[in-house]
Biopython code that builds the backbone (N, CA, C, O; Angstrom):
import numpy as np
from Bio.PDB.StructureBuilder import StructureBuilder

atoms = [
    (1, "MET", "N", (-16.212, -40.410, 11.447)),
    (1, "MET", "CA", (-15.987, -38.975, 11.372)),
    (1, "MET", "C", (-15.741, -38.444, 12.782)),
    (1, "MET", "O", (-16.417, -38.849, 13.727)),
    (2, "ALA", "N", (-14.787, -37.552, 12.920)),
    (2, "ALA", "CA", (-14.416, -37.010, 14.233)),
    (2, "ALA", "C", (-15.485, -36.049, 14.741)),
    (2, "ALA", "O", (-16.146, -35.361, 13.963)),
    (3, "ASP", "N", (-15.635, -36.019, 16.041)),
    (3, "ASP", "CA", (-16.602, -35.135, 16.691)),
    (3, "ASP", "C", (-16.093, -33.693, 16.616)),
    (3, "ASP", "O", (-14.996, -33.420, 17.104)),
    (4, "PRO", "N", (-16.858, -32.748, 16.016)),
    (4, "PRO", "CA", (-16.395, -31.364, 15.875)),
    (4, "PRO", "C", (-16.505, -30.545, 17.166)),
    (4, "PRO", "O", (-15.971, -29.438, 17.233)),
    (5, "MET", "N", (-17.181, -31.063, 18.180)),
    (5, "MET", "CA", (-17.405, -30.285, 19.408)),
    (5, "MET", "C", (-16.117, -29.854, 20.113)),
    (5, "MET", "O", (-16.034, -28.700, 20.532)),
    (6, "PRO", "N", (-15.103, -30.723, 20.267)),
    (6, "PRO", "CA", (-13.881, -30.261, 20.936)),
    (6, "PRO", "C", (-13.233, -29.080, 20.210)),
    (6, "PRO", "O", (-12.733, -28.159, 20.855)),
    (7, "LYS", "N", (-13.237, -29.099, 18.882)),
    (7, "LYS", "CA", (-12.649, -27.996, 18.111)),
    (7, "LYS", "C", (-13.466, -26.721, 18.297)),
    (7, "LYS", "O", (-12.894, -25.641, 18.448)),
    (8, "ILE", "N", (-14.781, -26.830, 18.290)),
    (8, "ILE", "CA", (-15.651, -25.668, 18.482)),
    (8, "ILE", "C", (-15.431, -25.076, 19.869)),
    (8, "ILE", "O", (-15.350, -23.857, 20.019)),
    (9, "LYS", "N", (-15.334, -25.936, 20.883)),
    (9, "LYS", "CA", (-15.090, -25.453, 22.246)),
    (9, "LYS", "C", (-13.733, -24.769, 22.345)),
    (9, "LYS", "O", (-13.598, -23.748, 23.019)),
    (10, "SER", "N", (-12.733, -25.326, 21.679)),
    (10, "SER", "CA", (-11.392, -24.745, 21.689)),
    (10, "SER", "C", (-11.403, -23.352, 21.058)),
    (10, "SER", "O", (-10.775, -22.429, 21.576)),
    (11, "ILE", "N", (-12.108, -23.205, 19.954)),
    (11, "ILE", "CA", (-12.212, -21.904, 19.284)),
    (11, "ILE", "C", (-12.933, -20.910, 20.180)),
    (11, "ILE", "O", (-12.516, -19.756, 20.282)),
    (12, "ALA", "N", (-14.009, -21.340, 20.832)),
    (12, "ALA", "CA", (-14.768, -20.457, 21.725)),
    (12, "ALA", "C", (-13.911, -19.995, 22.897)),
    (12, "ALA", "O", (-13.956, -18.824, 23.273)),
    (13, "ILE", "N", (-13.138, -20.895, 23.473)),
    (13, "ILE", "CA", (-12.268, -20.532, 24.602)),
    (13, "ILE", "C", (-11.183, -19.559, 24.143)),
    (13, "ILE", "O", (-10.865, -18.604, 24.851)),
    (14, "THR", "N", (-10.618, -19.800, 22.965)),
    (14, "THR", "CA", (-9.594, -18.902, 22.423)),
    (14, "THR", "C", (-10.165, -17.508, 22.199)),
    (14, "THR", "O", (-9.530, -16.514, 22.552)),
    (15, "ASN", "N", (-11.359, -17.428, 21.616)),
    (15, "ASN", "CA", (-11.991, -16.126, 21.378)),
    (15, "ASN", "C", (-12.290, -15.405, 22.685)),
    (15, "ASN", "O", (-12.100, -14.192, 22.783)),
    (16, "LEU", "N", (-12.754, -16.141, 23.686)),
    (16, "LEU", "CA", (-13.032, -15.546, 24.993)),
    (16, "LEU", "C", (-11.744, -15.012, 25.619)),
    (16, "LEU", "O", (-11.724, -13.908, 26.162)),
    (17, "ALA", "N", (-10.679, -15.796, 25.541)),
    (17, "ALA", "CA", (-9.393, -15.362, 26.104)),
    (17, "ALA", "C", (-8.886, -14.107, 25.403)),
    (17, "ALA", "O", (-8.367, -13.202, 26.055)),
    (18, "ARG", "N", (-9.032, -14.045, 24.085)),
    (18, "ARG", "CA", (-8.601, -12.853, 23.340)),
    (18, "ARG", "C", (-9.386, -11.623, 23.764)),
    (18, "ARG", "O", (-8.812, -10.546, 23.926)),
    (19, "SER", "N", (-10.687, -11.770, 23.944)),
    (19, "SER", "CA", (-11.493, -10.609, 24.321)),
    (19, "SER", "C", (-11.177, -10.157, 25.738)),
    (19, "SER", "O", (-11.167, -8.957, 26.012)),
    (20, "VAL", "N", (-10.918, -11.101, 26.649)),
    (20, "VAL", "CA", (-10.577, -10.742, 28.031)),
    (20, "VAL", "C", (-9.220, -10.048, 28.081)),
    (20, "VAL", "O", (-9.062, -9.037, 28.766)),
    (21, "VAL", "N", (-8.251, -10.584, 27.363)),
    (21, "VAL", "CA", (-6.912, -9.987, 27.344)),
    (21, "VAL", "C", (-6.927, -8.678, 26.555)),
    (21, "VAL", "O", (-6.222, -7.733, 26.910)),
    (22, "GLY", "N", (-7.717, -8.618, 25.499)),
    (22, "GLY", "CA", (-7.746, -7.436, 24.648)),
    (22, "GLY", "C", (-8.453, -6.245, 25.257)),
    (22, "GLY", "O", (-8.170, -5.109, 24.877)),
    (23, "TRP", "N", (-9.366, -6.467, 26.195)),
    (23, "TRP", "CA", (-10.122, -5.368, 26.790)),
    (23, "TRP", "C", (-9.225, -4.324, 27.448)),
    (23, "TRP", "O", (-9.385, -3.138, 27.159)),
    (24, "PRO", "N", (-8.286, -4.706, 28.319)),
    (24, "PRO", "CA", (-7.410, -3.679, 28.910)),
    (24, "PRO", "C", (-6.570, -2.951, 27.859)),
    (24, "PRO", "O", (-6.319, -1.752, 27.980)),
    (25, "ALA", "N", (-6.141, -3.675, 26.837)),
    (25, "ALA", "CA", (-5.350, -3.038, 25.781)),
    (25, "ALA", "C", (-6.179, -1.994, 25.046)),
    (25, "ALA", "O", (-5.678, -0.918, 24.719)),
    (26, "ARG", "N", (-7.455, -2.310, 24.782)),
    (26, "ARG", "CA", (-8.321, -1.337, 24.104)),
    (26, "ARG", "C", (-8.591, -0.120, 24.981)),
    (26, "ARG", "O", (-8.783, 0.983, 24.469)),
    (27, "MET", "N", (-8.609, -0.312, 26.303)),
    (27, "MET", "CA", (-8.816, 0.815, 27.220)),
    (27, "MET", "C", (-7.572, 1.707, 27.266)),
    (27, "MET", "O", (-7.680, 2.933, 27.294)),
    (28, "LEU", "N", (-6.401, 1.086, 27.274)),
    (28, "LEU", "CA", (-5.153, 1.852, 27.319)),
    (28, "LEU", "C", (-4.789, 2.447, 25.964)),
    (28, "LEU", "O", (-4.267, 3.560, 25.888)),
    (29, "PHE", "N", (-5.065, 1.708, 24.904)),
    (29, "PHE", "CA", (-4.732, 2.134, 23.548)),
    (29, "PHE", "C", (-5.967, 2.019, 22.664)),
    (29, "PHE", "O", (-6.078, 1.072, 21.886)),
    (30, "PRO", "N", (-6.895, 2.965, 22.767)),
    (30, "PRO", "CA", (-8.124, 2.866, 21.971)),
    (30, "PRO", "C", (-7.818, 2.981, 20.477)),
    (30, "PRO", "O", (-6.836, 3.617, 20.094)),
    (31, "PRO", "N", (-8.647, 2.372, 19.636)),
    (31, "PRO", "CA", (-8.400, 2.443, 18.195)),
    (31, "PRO", "C", (-8.539, 3.870, 17.682)),
    (31, "PRO", "O", (-9.400, 4.630, 18.127)),
    (32, "VAL", "N", (-7.671, 4.216, 16.736)),
    (32, "VAL", "CA", (-7.687, 5.557, 16.158)),
    (32, "VAL", "C", (-7.749, 5.465, 14.640)),
    (32, "VAL", "O", (-7.377, 4.453, 14.046)),
    (33, "CYS", "N", (-8.218, 6.528, 14.036)),
    (33, "CYS", "CA", (-8.302, 6.637, 12.581)),
    (33, "CYS", "C", (-6.886, 6.612, 12.004)),
    (33, "CYS", "O", (-5.988, 7.270, 12.528)),
    (34, "ALA", "N", (-6.693, 5.863, 10.941)),
    (34, "ALA", "CA", (-5.375, 5.770, 10.313)),
    (34, "ALA", "C", (-4.987, 7.064, 9.611)),
    (34, "ALA", "O", (-3.812, 7.267, 9.304)),
    (35, "GLY", "N", (-5.955, 7.945, 9.352)),
    (35, "GLY", "CA", (-5.656, 9.191, 8.666)),
    (35, "GLY", "C", (-5.366, 10.353, 9.587)),
    (35, "GLY", "O", (-4.400, 11.086, 9.375)),
    (36, "CYS", "N", (-6.201, 10.537, 10.623)),
    (36, "CYS", "CA", (-6.077, 11.736, 11.463)),
    (36, "CYS", "C", (-5.834, 11.434, 12.934)),
    (36, "CYS", "O", (-5.640, 12.357, 13.725)),
    (37, "ARG", "N", (-5.840, 10.170, 13.315)),
    (37, "ARG", "CA", (-5.580, 9.735, 14.688)),
    (37, "ARG", "C", (-6.721, 10.052, 15.655)),
    (37, "ARG", "O", (-6.506, 10.021, 16.867)),
    (38, "ARG", "N", (-7.926, 10.356, 15.165)),
    (38, "ARG", "CA", (-9.095, 10.517, 16.041)),
    (38, "ARG", "C", (-9.562, 9.146, 16.497)),
    (38, "ARG", "O", (-9.311, 8.142, 15.830)),
    (39, "HIS", "N", (-10.245, 9.108, 17.638)),
    (39, "HIS", "CA", (-10.774, 7.841, 18.139)),
    (39, "HIS", "C", (-11.890, 7.342, 17.221)),
    (39, "HIS", "O", (-12.744, 8.109, 16.777)),
    (40, "VAL", "N", (-11.856, 6.023, 16.949)),
    (40, "VAL", "CA", (-12.875, 5.375, 16.123)),
    (40, "VAL", "C", (-13.401, 4.144, 16.854)),
    (40, "VAL", "O", (-12.875, 3.771, 17.902)),
    (41, "SER", "N", (-14.431, 3.519, 16.307)),
    (41, "SER", "CA", (-15.090, 2.401, 16.988)),
    (41, "SER", "C", (-14.285, 1.110, 16.980)),
    (41, "SER", "O", (-14.383, 0.320, 17.918)),
    (42, "GLN", "N", (-13.500, 0.886, 15.946)),
    (42, "GLN", "CA", (-12.732, -0.356, 15.864)),
    (42, "GLN", "C", (-11.409, -0.106, 15.148)),
    (42, "GLN", "O", (-11.292, 0.851, 14.383)),
    (43, "PRO", "N", (-10.417, -0.955, 15.388)),
    (43, "PRO", "CA", (-9.114, -0.756, 14.754)),
    (43, "PRO", "C", (-9.171, -0.955, 13.244)),
    (43, "PRO", "O", (-9.972, -1.740, 12.738)),
    (44, "GLY", "N", (-8.317, -0.240, 12.541)),
    (44, "GLY", "CA", (-8.179, -0.437, 11.106)),
    (44, "GLY", "C", (-9.214, 0.256, 10.251)),
    (44, "GLY", "O", (-9.383, -0.108, 9.087)),
    (45, "VAL", "N", (-9.921, 1.255, 10.791)),
    (45, "VAL", "CA", (-10.918, 1.969, 9.999)),
    (45, "VAL", "C", (-10.574, 3.454, 9.940)),
    (45, "VAL", "O", (-9.803, 3.964, 10.752)),
    (46, "LEU", "N", (-11.160, 4.127, 8.966)),
    (46, "LEU", "CA", (-11.027, 5.577, 8.860)),
    (46, "LEU", "C", (-12.251, 6.229, 9.482)),
    (46, "LEU", "O", (-13.336, 5.648, 9.492)),
    (47, "CYS", "N", (-12.074, 7.425, 9.994)),
    (47, "CYS", "CA", (-13.207, 8.157, 10.573)),
    (47, "CYS", "C", (-14.079, 8.709, 9.441)),
    (47, "CYS", "O", (-13.699, 8.667, 8.271)),
    (48, "GLY", "N", (-15.230, 9.217, 9.803)),
    (48, "GLY", "CA", (-16.167, 9.758, 8.825)),
    (48, "GLY", "C", (-15.648, 10.981, 8.108)),
    (48, "GLY", "O", (-16.114, 11.290, 7.011)),
    (49, "ALA", "N", (-14.689, 11.692, 8.697)),
    (49, "ALA", "CA", (-14.122, 12.875, 8.050)),
    (49, "ALA", "C", (-13.041, 12.501, 7.036)),
    (49, "ALA", "O", (-12.893, 13.174, 6.017)),
    (50, "CYS", "N", (-12.288, 11.442, 7.304)),
    (50, "CYS", "CA", (-11.174, 11.059, 6.420)),
    (50, "CYS", "C", (-11.619, 10.227, 5.217)),
    (50, "CYS", "O", (-11.057, 10.368, 4.131)),
    (51, "TRP", "N", (-12.613, 9.369, 5.394)),
    (51, "TRP", "CA", (-13.032, 8.480, 4.301)),
    (51, "TRP", "C", (-13.392, 9.239, 3.022)),
    (51, "TRP", "O", (-12.925, 8.856, 1.950)),
    (52, "PRO", "N", (-14.212, 10.310, 3.091)),
    (52, "PRO", "CA", (-14.549, 11.002, 1.843)),
    (52, "PRO", "C", (-13.367, 11.740, 1.213)),
    (52, "PRO", "O", (-13.438, 12.133, 0.048)),
    (53, "LYS", "N", (-12.296, 11.930, 1.958)),
    (53, "LYS", "CA", (-11.121, 12.622, 1.421)),
    (53, "LYS", "C", (-10.252, 11.715, 0.551)),
    (53, "LYS", "O", (-9.374, 12.200, -0.164)),
    (54, "LEU", "N", (-10.489, 10.400, 0.607)),
    (54, "LEU", "CA", (-9.748, 9.488, -0.265)),
    (54, "LEU", "C", (-10.239, 9.671, -1.695)),
    (54, "LEU", "O", (-11.445, 9.680, -1.944)),
    (55, "ARG", "N", (-9.306, 9.817, -2.634)),
    (55, "ARG", "CA", (-9.691, 9.944, -4.040)),
    (55, "ARG", "C", (-9.545, 8.578, -4.698)),
    (55, "ARG", "O", (-8.448, 8.171, -5.080)),
    (56, "LEU", "N", (-10.674, 7.874, -4.825)),
    (56, "LEU", "CA", (-10.673, 6.549, -5.455)),
    (56, "LEU", "C", (-10.377, 6.695, -6.941)),
    (56, "LEU", "O", (-10.954, 7.548, -7.614)),
    (57, "LEU", "N", (-9.481, 5.865, -7.447)),
    (57, "LEU", "CA", (-9.125, 5.928, -8.862)),
    (57, "LEU", "C", (-10.157, 5.165, -9.677)),
    (57, "LEU", "O", (-10.553, 4.053, -9.328)),
    (58, "GLU", "N", (-10.578, 5.780, -10.760)),
    (58, "GLU", "CA", (-11.577, 5.175, -11.640)),
    (58, "GLU", "C", (-11.025, 5.098, -13.052)),
    (58, "GLU", "O", (-10.061, 5.782, -13.395)),
    (59, "ARG", "N", (-11.642, 4.264, -13.859)),
    (59, "ARG", "CA", (-11.238, 4.168, -15.260)),
    (59, "ARG", "C", (-11.408, 5.524, -15.922)),
    (59, "ARG", "O", (-12.270, 6.301, -15.511)),
    (60, "PRO", "N", (-10.634, 5.818, -16.906)),
    (60, "PRO", "CA", (-9.648, 5.006, -17.603)),
    (60, "PRO", "C", (-8.265, 5.082, -16.947)),
    (60, "PRO", "O", (-7.889, 6.099, -16.364)),
    (61, "TRP", "N", (-7.523, 3.979, -17.058)),
    (61, "TRP", "CA", (-6.150, 3.943, -16.576)),
    (61, "TRP", "C", (-5.336, 3.008, -17.467)),
    (61, "TRP", "O", (-5.892, 2.201, -18.212)),
    (62, "CYS", "N", (-4.035, 3.128, -17.380)),
    (62, "CYS", "CA", (-3.125, 2.261, -18.134)),
    (62, "CYS", "C", (-3.283, 0.835, -17.619)),
    (62, "CYS", "O", (-3.208, 0.616, -16.410)),
    (63, "PRO", "N", (-3.501, -0.145, -18.502)),
    (63, "PRO", "CA", (-3.696, -1.515, -18.043)),
    (63, "PRO", "C", (-2.437, -2.155, -17.449)),
    (63, "PRO", "O", (-2.539, -3.187, -16.785)),
    (64, "VAL", "N", (-1.267, -1.578, -17.667)),
    (64, "VAL", "CA", (-0.024, -2.132, -17.122)),
    (64, "VAL", "C", (0.385, -1.406, -15.852)),
    (64, "VAL", "O", (0.574, -2.040, -14.813)),
    (65, "MET", "N", (0.524, -0.091, -15.918)),
    (65, "MET", "CA", (1.028, 0.692, -14.785)),
    (65, "MET", "C", (-0.073, 1.183, -13.850)),
    (65, "MET", "O", (0.197, 1.530, -12.700)),
    (66, "GLY", "N", (-1.307, 1.214, -14.335)),
    (66, "GLY", "CA", (-2.404, 1.716, -13.515)),
    (66, "GLY", "C", (-2.463, 3.229, -13.461)),
    (66, "GLY", "O", (-3.238, 3.793, -12.688)),
    (67, "THR", "N", (-1.657, 3.893, -14.270)),
    (67, "THR", "CA", (-1.632, 5.356, -14.303)),
    (67, "THR", "C", (-2.974, 5.871, -14.814)),
    (67, "THR", "O", (-3.417, 5.461, -15.886)),
    (68, "PRO", "N", (-3.636, 6.770, -14.063)),
    (68, "PRO", "CA", (-4.932, 7.268, -14.534)),
    (68, "PRO", "C", (-4.778, 8.192, -15.747)),
    (68, "PRO", "O", (-3.847, 8.994, -15.821)),
    (69, "PHE", "N", (-5.702, 8.063, -16.684)),
    (69, "PHE", "CA", (-5.763, 8.955, -17.840)),
    (69, "PHE", "C", (-6.863, 9.979, -17.603)),
    (69, "PHE", "O", (-7.807, 9.717, -16.859)),
    (70, "THR", "N", (-6.746, 11.145, -18.234)),
    (70, "THR", "CA", (-7.778, 12.177, -18.082)),
    (70, "THR", "C", (-9.033, 11.829, -18.871)),
    (70, "THR", "O", (-10.137, 12.202, -18.476)),
    (71, "HIS", "N", (-8.871, 11.117, -19.984)),
    (71, "HIS", "CA", (-10.027, 10.675, -20.763)),
    (71, "HIS", "C", (-9.704, 9.337, -21.426)),
    (71, "HIS", "O", (-8.543, 8.934, -21.491)),
    (72, "HIS", "N", (-10.733, 8.658, -21.914)),
    (72, "HIS", "CA", (-10.571, 7.326, -22.503)),
    (72, "HIS", "C", (-9.742, 7.425, -23.778)),
    (72, "HIS", "O", (-10.073, 8.192, -24.682)),
    (73, "MET", "N", (-8.656, 6.643, -23.851)),
    (73, "MET", "CA", (-7.740, 6.695, -24.987)),
    (73, "MET", "C", (-7.948, 5.521, -25.948)),
    (73, "MET", "O", (-7.258, 5.421, -26.962)),
    (74, "GLY", "N", (-8.869, 4.659, -25.641)),
    (74, "GLY", "CA", (-9.083, 3.476, -26.465)),
    (74, "GLY", "C", (-8.630, 2.235, -25.724)),
    (74, "GLY", "O", (-7.788, 2.303, -24.828)),
    (75, "GLU", "N", (-9.187, 1.118, -26.099)),
    (75, "GLU", "CA", (-8.890, -0.144, -25.427)),
    (75, "GLU", "C", (-7.431, -0.540, -25.637)),
    (75, "GLU", "O", (-6.929, -0.496, -26.760)),
    (76, "GLY", "N", (-6.753, -0.925, -24.558)),
    (76, "GLY", "CA", (-5.374, -1.395, -24.647)),
    (76, "GLY", "C", (-4.330, -0.304, -24.767)),
    (76, "GLY", "O", (-3.152, -0.608, -24.953)),
    (77, "PHE", "N", (-4.725, 0.961, -24.666)),
    (77, "PHE", "CA", (-3.774, 2.075, -24.765)),
    (77, "PHE", "C", (-2.877, 2.075, -23.534)),
    (77, "PHE", "O", (-3.375, 2.026, -22.409)),
    (78, "LEU", "N", (-1.557, 2.130, -23.731)),
    (78, "LEU", "CA", (-0.595, 2.114, -22.635)),
    (78, "LEU", "C", (-0.060, 3.511, -22.353)),
    (78, "LEU", "O", (0.009, 4.357, -23.245)),
    (79, "SER", "N", (0.315, 3.735, -21.105)),
    (79, "SER", "CA", (0.931, 5.012, -20.733)),
    (79, "SER", "C", (2.325, 5.092, -21.340)),
    (79, "SER", "O", (2.917, 4.072, -21.694)),
    (80, "ALA", "N", (2.846, 6.311, -21.458)),
    (80, "ALA", "CA", (4.181, 6.515, -22.019)),
    (80, "ALA", "C", (5.232, 5.783, -21.191)),
    (80, "ALA", "O", (6.188, 5.238, -21.743)),
    (81, "GLU", "N", (5.061, 5.767, -19.883)),
    (81, "GLU", "CA", (6.015, 5.094, -19.001)),
    (81, "GLU", "C", (6.039, 3.586, -19.259)),
    (81, "GLU", "O", (7.109, 2.978, -19.267)),
    (82, "ALA", "N", (4.879, 2.988, -19.468)),
    (82, "ALA", "CA", (4.805, 1.546, -19.720)),
    (82, "ALA", "C", (5.437, 1.180, -21.060)),
    (82, "ALA", "O", (5.971, 0.083, -21.220)),
    (83, "ILE", "N", (5.377, 2.095, -22.018)),
    (83, "ILE", "CA", (5.972, 1.843, -23.333)),
    (83, "ILE", "C", (7.485, 2.066, -23.282)),
    (83, "ILE", "O", (8.253, 1.241, -23.778)),
    (84, "ALA", "N", (7.913, 3.181, -22.684)),
    (84, "ALA", "CA", (9.333, 3.543, -22.666)),
    (84, "ALA", "C", (10.167, 2.615, -21.792)),
    (84, "ALA", "O", (11.292, 2.268, -22.152)),
    (85, "ASP", "N", (9.628, 2.215, -20.657)),
    (85, "ASP", "CA", (10.377, 1.379, -19.715)),
    (85, "ASP", "C", (9.444, 0.297, -19.170)),
    (85, "ASP", "O", (8.953, 0.415, -18.047)),
    (86, "PRO", "N", (9.196, -0.752, -19.952)),
    (86, "PRO", "CA", (8.250, -1.789, -19.517)),
    (86, "PRO", "C", (8.663, -2.399, -18.174)),
    (86, "PRO", "O", (9.827, -2.747, -17.978)),
    (87, "PRO", "N", (7.715, -2.526, -17.262)),
    (87, "PRO", "CA", (8.043, -3.070, -15.938)),
    (87, "PRO", "C", (8.218, -4.589, -15.991)),
    (87, "PRO", "O", (7.801, -5.229, -16.956)),
    (88, "PRO", "N", (8.834, -5.168, -14.956)),
    (88, "PRO", "CA", (9.031, -6.620, -14.929)),
    (88, "PRO", "C", (7.783, -7.394, -14.494)),
    (88, "PRO", "O", (7.848, -8.608, -14.301)),
    (89, "PHE", "N", (6.656, -6.706, -14.339)),
    (89, "PHE", "CA", (5.408, -7.351, -13.928)),
    (89, "PHE", "C", (4.358, -7.149, -15.008)),
    (89, "PHE", "O", (4.507, -6.300, -15.886)),
    (90, "GLU", "N", (3.291, -7.944, -14.930)),
    (90, "GLU", "CA", (2.235, -7.865, -15.930)),
    (90, "GLU", "C", (1.359, -6.630, -15.779)),
    (90, "GLU", "O", (1.056, -5.938, -16.750)),
    (91, "ARG", "N", (0.956, -6.368, -14.522)),
    (91, "ARG", "CA", (0.124, -5.189, -14.280)),
    (91, "ARG", "C", (0.112, -4.839, -12.795)),
    (91, "ARG", "O", (0.332, -5.689, -11.932)),
    (92, "ALA", "N", (-0.150, -3.573, -12.527)),
    (92, "ALA", "CA", (-0.254, -3.083, -11.151)),
    (92, "ALA", "C", (-1.232, -1.915, -11.144)),
    (92, "ALA", "O", (-1.388, -1.199, -12.133)),
    (93, "ARG", "N", (-1.882, -1.747, -10.000)),
    (93, "ARG", "CA", (-2.826, -0.633, -9.903)),
    (93, "ARG", "C", (-3.090, -0.315, -8.444)),
    (93, "ARG", "O", (-3.163, -1.214, -7.605)),
    (94, "ALA", "N", (-3.232, 0.957, -8.149)),
    (94, "ALA", "CA", (-3.595, 1.398, -6.806)),
    (94, "ALA", "C", (-5.105, 1.615, -6.749)),
    (94, "ALA", "O", (-5.745, 1.847, -7.775)),
    (95, "ALA", "N", (-5.659, 1.539, -5.565)),
    (95, "ALA", "CA", (-7.092, 1.776, -5.390)),
    (95, "ALA", "C", (-7.387, 3.259, -5.223)),
    (95, "ALA", "O", (-8.450, 3.737, -5.617)),
    (96, "VAL", "N", (-6.430, 3.990, -4.630)),
    (96, "VAL", "CA", (-6.626, 5.415, -4.364)),
    (96, "VAL", "C", (-5.412, 6.201, -4.831)),
    (96, "VAL", "O", (-4.316, 5.655, -4.963)),
    (97, "ALA", "N", (-5.619, 7.490, -5.078)),
    (97, "ALA", "CA", (-4.517, 8.375, -5.456)),
    (97, "ALA", "C", (-3.618, 8.611, -4.253)),
    (97, "ALA", "O", (-4.092, 8.731, -3.123)),
    (98, "TYR", "N", (-2.324, 8.675, -4.507)),
    (98, "TYR", "CA", (-1.341, 8.888, -3.437)),
    (98, "TYR", "C", (-1.278, 10.380, -3.126)),
    (98, "TYR", "O", (-0.352, 11.081, -3.535)),
    (99, "SER", "N", (-2.283, 10.842, -2.394)),
    (99, "SER", "CA", (-2.345, 12.247, -1.990)),
    (99, "SER", "C", (-3.219, 12.351, -0.745)),
    (99, "SER", "O", (-4.005, 11.450, -0.452)),
    (100, "GLY", "N", (-3.077, 13.446, -0.022)),
    (100, "GLY", "CA", (-3.918, 13.704, 1.141)),
    (100, "GLY", "C", (-3.856, 12.612, 2.191)),
    (100, "GLY", "O", (-2.779, 12.247, 2.662)),
    (101, "VAL", "N", (-5.023, 12.094, 2.555)),
    (101, "VAL", "CA", (-5.142, 11.081, 3.608)),
    (101, "VAL", "C", (-4.386, 9.807, 3.232)),
    (101, "VAL", "O", (-3.720, 9.217, 4.083)),
    (102, "ALA", "N", (-4.477, 9.375, 1.976)),
    (102, "ALA", "CA", (-3.778, 8.153, 1.552)),
    (102, "ALA", "C", (-2.273, 8.319, 1.724)),
    (102, "ALA", "O", (-1.591, 7.399, 2.174)),
    (103, "ARG", "N", (-1.763, 9.471, 1.371)),
    (103, "ARG", "CA", (-0.326, 9.732, 1.521)),
    (103, "ARG", "C", (0.081, 9.717, 2.994)),
    (103, "ARG", "O", (1.114, 9.147, 3.346)),
    (104, "GLN", "N", (-0.725, 10.339, 3.853)),
    (104, "GLN", "CA", (-0.441, 10.348, 5.294)),
    (104, "GLN", "C", (-0.419, 8.929, 5.851)),
    (104, "GLN", "O", (0.437, 8.595, 6.671)),
    (105, "MET", "N", (-1.357, 8.093, 5.410)),
    (105, "MET", "CA", (-1.422, 6.715, 5.905)),
    (105, "MET", "C", (-0.200, 5.913, 5.465)),
    (105, "MET", "O", (0.386, 5.186, 6.268)),
    (106, "VAL", "N", (0.185, 6.040, 4.206)),
    (106, "VAL", "CA", (1.346, 5.294, 3.706)),
    (106, "VAL", "C", (2.618, 5.759, 4.403)),
    (106, "VAL", "O", (3.442, 4.939, 4.807)),
    (107, "GLN", "N", (2.778, 7.070, 4.543)),
    (107, "GLN", "CA", (3.977, 7.579, 5.211)),
    (107, "GLN", "C", (3.991, 7.204, 6.688)),
    (107, "GLN", "O", (5.057, 6.940, 7.245)),
    (108, "GLY", "N", (2.828, 7.177, 7.330)),
    (108, "GLY", "CA", (2.755, 6.734, 8.718)),
    (108, "GLY", "C", (3.160, 5.283, 8.865)),
    (108, "GLY", "O", (3.833, 4.916, 9.828)),
    (109, "LEU", "N", (2.754, 4.457, 7.916)),
    (109, "LEU", "CA", (3.120, 3.041, 7.932)),
    (109, "LEU", "C", (4.617, 2.864, 7.692)),
    (109, "LEU", "O", (5.269, 2.063, 8.361)),
    (110, "LYS", "N", (5.157, 3.619, 6.731)),
    (110, "LYS", "CA", (6.567, 3.459, 6.374)),
    (110, "LYS", "C", (7.524, 4.060, 7.398)),
    (110, "LYS", "O", (8.525, 3.438, 7.754)),
    (111, "TYR", "N", (7.221, 5.258, 7.870)),
    (111, "TYR", "CA", (8.208, 6.007, 8.648)),
    (111, "TYR", "C", (7.898, 6.140, 10.133)),
    (111, "TYR", "O", (8.798, 6.428, 10.923)),
    (112, "GLN", "N", (6.640, 5.935, 10.532)),
    (112, "GLN", "CA", (6.275, 6.152, 11.932)),
    (112, "GLN", "C", (5.732, 4.895, 12.591)),
    (112, "GLN", "O", (5.180, 4.962, 13.689)),
    (113, "ASP", "N", (5.880, 3.756, 11.940)),
    (113, "ASP", "CA", (5.469, 2.464, 12.493)),
    (113, "ASP", "C", (4.000, 2.436, 12.902)),
    (113, "ASP", "O", (3.641, 1.821, 13.906)),
    (114, "ARG", "N", (3.154, 3.102, 12.123)),
    (114, "ARG", "CA", (1.707, 3.063, 12.389)),
    (114, "ARG", "C", (1.114, 1.900, 11.621)),
    (114, "ARG", "O", (0.957, 1.961, 10.402)),
    (115, "THR", "N", (0.790, 0.852, 12.335)),
    (115, "THR", "CA", (0.213, -0.317, 11.670)),
    (115, "THR", "C", (-1.221, -0.509, 12.080)),
    (115, "THR", "O", (-1.874, -1.446, 11.621)),
]
sb = StructureBuilder()
sb.init_structure("model")
sb.init_model(0)
sb.init_chain("A")
sb.init_seg("    ")
for serial, (resi, resn, name, xyz) in enumerate(atoms, 1):
    if name == "N":
        sb.init_residue(resn, " ", resi, " ")
    sb.init_atom(name, np.array(xyz, "f"), 0.0, 1.0, " ", f" {name:<3s}", serial, name[0])
structure = sb.get_structure()
């Protein structure tokens, strides 16, 4: 069996190099909230003000399109869109409603190169 120490040392050196190189970048370009552009502790997170503004989608929803329903329609009930124009996929669903902060984040990613 091969000695794992050289691989562990290689990983440790790589991580150290990333942190040394990344430090000046974090000073020049500090991480910001994806919703409002306020400074946050780490990249890729939302600030405390934006997180509660996300509207998480909950059941009931169409099992094919993921369209939220106002009330439970029964097991296996499909949305009108899924019946009228069946999609080429089995199912899809979003985690949050496309409004407010979620909309700003998606549009920032698509049109303003905010990654």
